[in-house]
C-alpha positions as CSV (number, residue, x, y, z in Angstrom):
1,X,-28.9,75.6,12.5
2,X,-30.9,72.6,13.7
3,X,-33.9,73.8,11.8
4,X,-31.8,74.1,8.6
5,X,-30.4,70.6,9.2
6,X,-33.8,69.0,9.7
7,X,-35.1,70.8,6.6
8,X,-32.3,69.3,4.6
9,X,-32.9,65.8,6.1
10,X,-36.6,66.0,5.4
11,X,-35.9,67.1,1.8
12,X,-33.4,64.3,1.3
13,X,-35.9,61.7,2.6
14,X,-38.7,63.1,0.5
15,X,-36.5,63.1,-2.6
16,X,-35.3,59.5,-1.9
17,X,-38.8,58.3,-1.4
18,X,-39.9,59.8,-4.7
19,X,-36.9,58.2,-6.4
20,X,-37.6,54.8,-4.9
21,X,-41.3,55.0,-5.8
22,X,-40.4,55.9,-9.4
23,X,-37.9,53.0,-9.5
24,X,-40.5,50.4,-8.6
25,X,-41.1,48.1,-11.6
26,X,-44.4,48.0,-13.4
27,X,-46.3,44.8,-12.7
28,X,-47.4,42.5,-15.5
29,X,-49.6,39.6,-14.4
30,X,-49.9,36.6,-16.6
31,X,-53.4,35.3,-15.7
32,X,-54.3,31.9,-17.2
33,X,-54.7,28.2,-17.0
34,X,-52.3,25.3,-17.2
35,X,-50.6,26.7,-20.3
36,X,-49.6,29.8,-18.3
37,X,-49.0,27.8,-15.1
38,X,-46.4,25.6,-16.8
39,X,-48.2,22.2,-16.5
40,X,-45.6,19.3,-16.8
41,X,-42.7,21.7,-16.7
42,X,-39.9,22.4,-14.2
43,X,-40.2,25.6,-12.2
44,X,-39.1,28.6,-14.3
45,X,-39.9,26.9,-17.6
46,X,-43.4,28.4,-18.2
47,X,-43.8,31.2,-20.8
48,X,-44.3,34.0,-18.2
49,X,-40.8,33.2,-16.8
50,X,-39.4,33.1,-20.3
51,X,-41.0,36.4,-21.0
52,X,-39.6,37.9,-17.8
53,X,-36.1,36.8,-18.7
54,X,-36.3,38.3,-22.2
55,X,-37.7,41.6,-20.8
56,X,-34.9,41.8,-18.2
57,X,-32.3,41.0,-20.9
58,X,-33.6,43.9,-22.9
59,X,-33.3,46.2,-19.9
60,X,-37.0,46.7,-19.3
61,X,-37.9,47.4,-15.7
62,X,-41.0,45.1,-15.5
63,X,-42.0,42.6,-12.9
64,X,-43.8,39.6,-14.4
65,X,-46.0,37.5,-12.1
66,X,-47.3,34.1,-13.1
67,X,-50.9,33.6,-11.9
68,X,-51.6,30.5,-13.9
69,X,-53.8,27.7,-12.5
70,X,-54.0,24.3,-14.1
71,X,-57.5,23.2,-14.9
72,X,-59.0,26.7,-14.6
73,X,-61.9,27.7,-16.8
74,X,-63.2,31.2,-17.6
75,X,-65.6,30.8,-14.7
76,X,-62.7,30.4,-12.4
77,X,-61.0,33.3,-14.0
78,X,-63.9,35.6,-13.2
79,X,-64.1,34.3,-9.7
80,X,-60.5,35.2,-9.2
81,X,-60.9,38.8,-10.4
82,X,-61.0,40.4,-7.0
83,X,-57.7,38.9,-6.0
84,X,-56.2,39.9,-9.4
85,X,-57.4,43.5,-8.9
86,X,-55.9,43.5,-5.4
87,X,-52.4,43.1,-6.9
88,X,-52.8,46.5,-8.6
89,X,-51.1,45.4,-11.8
90,X,-50.2,47.8,-14.6
91,X,-51.2,45.2,-17.2
92,X,-52.6,41.7,-17.5
93,X,-52.2,39.0,-20.1
94,X,-55.5,37.0,-20.1
95,X,-55.1,33.4,-21.3
96,X,-58.3,31.4,-20.6
97,X,-60.9,29.5,-22.5
98,X,-59.0,26.3,-23.5
99,X,-60.5,24.2,-20.7
100,X,-63.9,25.5,-21.5
101,X,-63.5,24.4,-25.1
102,X,-62.0,21.0,-24.3
103,X,-64.8,20.3,-21.9
104,X,-67.4,21.3,-24.4
105,X,-68.9,24.0,-22.1
106,X,-71.5,26.3,-23.7
107,X,-69.8,28.9,-25.8
108,X,-72.2,31.6,-24.6
109,X,-71.0,31.0,-21.0
110,X,-67.3,31.3,-22.1
111,X,-68.0,34.5,-23.9
112,X,-70.0,36.0,-21.0
113,X,-67.3,35.1,-18.4
114,X,-64.5,36.6,-20.5
115,X,-66.6,39.7,-21.2
116,X,-67.1,40.3,-17.5
117,X,-63.5,39.7,-16.8
118,X,-62.3,42.1,-19.4
119,X,-64.9,44.7,-18.2
120,X,-63.7,44.4,-14.7
121,X,-60.1,45.0,-15.7
122,X,-61.2,47.8,-18.0
123,X,-63.0,49.6,-15.2
124,X,-59.9,49.3,-13.0
125,X,-57.9,51.0,-15.8
126,X,-55.7,48.0,-16.2
127,X,-54.2,47.4,-19.6
128,X,-55.1,44.0,-21.2
129,X,-53.6,41.7,-23.7
130,X,-56.1,38.9,-24.7
131,X,-54.5,35.7,-25.9
132,X,-56.5,33.6,-28.2
133,X,-56.3,29.8,-28.4
134,X,-57.8,27.1,-30.6
135,X,-58.9,23.5,-30.2
136,X,-57.9,20.1,-31.6
137,X,-59.3,19.3,-35.1
138,X,-61.6,16.5,-33.7
139,X,-63.8,19.2,-32.2
140,X,-65.1,20.0,-35.7
141,X,-64.6,23.1,-37.9
142,X,-67.9,24.7,-36.9
143,X,-67.3,24.5,-33.2
144,X,-63.7,25.5,-33.5
145,X,-64.6,28.5,-35.7
146,X,-67.3,29.7,-33.2
147,X,-64.8,29.2,-30.3
148,X,-62.0,31.2,-31.9
149,X,-64.6,33.9,-32.8
150,X,-65.2,34.6,-29.1
151,X,-61.7,36.0,-28.7
152,X,-61.8,38.1,-31.9
153,X,-65.1,39.6,-31.0
154,X,-64.2,40.4,-27.4
155,X,-60.8,41.9,-28.4
156,X,-62.7,44.2,-30.9
157,X,-65.4,45.0,-28.4
158,X,-63.0,45.9,-25.6
159,X,-60.2,47.4,-27.8
160,X,-57.6,45.2,-26.1
161,X,-54.2,44.3,-27.4
162,X,-54.8,40.9,-29.1
163,X,-52.8,37.9,-30.1
164,X,-55.2,35.7,-32.0
165,X,-53.3,32.4,-31.7
166,X,-51.0,31.8,-28.8
167,X,-49.5,28.7,-30.4
168,X,-48.9,30.2,-33.8
169,X,-45.1,29.8,-33.6
170,X,-45.3,26.2,-32.3
171,X,-47.0,24.9,-35.4
172,X,-44.6,22.5,-37.2
173,X,-41.9,22.8,-34.6
174,X,-40.9,19.4,-33.3
175,X,-40.5,19.2,-29.5
176,X,-42.6,22.2,-28.8
177,X,-45.6,20.3,-27.5
178,X,-45.7,17.7,-24.7
179,X,-46.8,14.2,-25.5
180,X,-50.4,15.0,-24.4
181,X,-50.7,17.1,-27.5
182,X,-51.9,20.2,-25.6
183,X,-49.3,21.7,-23.3
184,X,-46.1,23.4,-24.5
185,X,-42.7,22.0,-23.6
186,X,-40.0,24.3,-22.2
187,X,-38.9,25.2,-25.7
188,X,-42.5,25.7,-26.7
189,X,-42.9,28.1,-23.8
190,X,-39.9,30.1,-25.0
191,X,-41.7,30.3,-28.4
192,X,-44.9,31.5,-26.8
193,X,-42.9,34.2,-25.0
194,X,-41.4,35.2,-28.3
195,X,-44.9,35.3,-29.9
196,X,-46.2,37.6,-27.1
197,X,-43.2,39.8,-26.7
198,X,-44.1,42.4,-29.4
199,X,-47.7,42.8,-28.1
200,X,-46.4,43.0,-24.5
201,X,-44.1,45.8,-25.5
202,X,-47.1,47.6,-27.1
203,X,-49.2,47.0,-24.0
204,X,-46.6,48.5,-21.7
205,X,-45.6,51.4,-24.0
206,X,-46.0,54.7,-22.1
């Protein structure tokens, strides 16, 4: 009788453990600079939080973690790769490069840093969405074209899910950019989340 009872208890605990493990949400890490971090915004107003709310509303069991750092460059992104891998995410949205471009850093270095970052995620079998960004017009068409090309080339090379222009739905939308002309407002962050949502769904499709 006791043996039968313990067999039942052990089976129940095992089954419960399997159920709880299966119920754990997949982890999506939003890895980027001040655009991701929510510079100039109140807590909860950045696009990763907006994305998380939308996914929850749609009944998707996904935990979204904001790992944005204001002022971070692609060099910083690469340096933080070990900590990112330690989170064991299912997928990562990579949003870096804007600070490199604004500071006029060598494009070759930006490309190399992003290439190594994507390679590291690829080797860890982590799904990646690469978000492209552009620069203000005063940087000149040639530099801007070369800058944007980095993202297109790397997305093709690594076969990542790709959003060429993170700000595409903010263009011509009053109140979507802060007075600094660079960072999104709360409503702009909602628009970015809307822009990324279809690609995120593709990224997390089983």
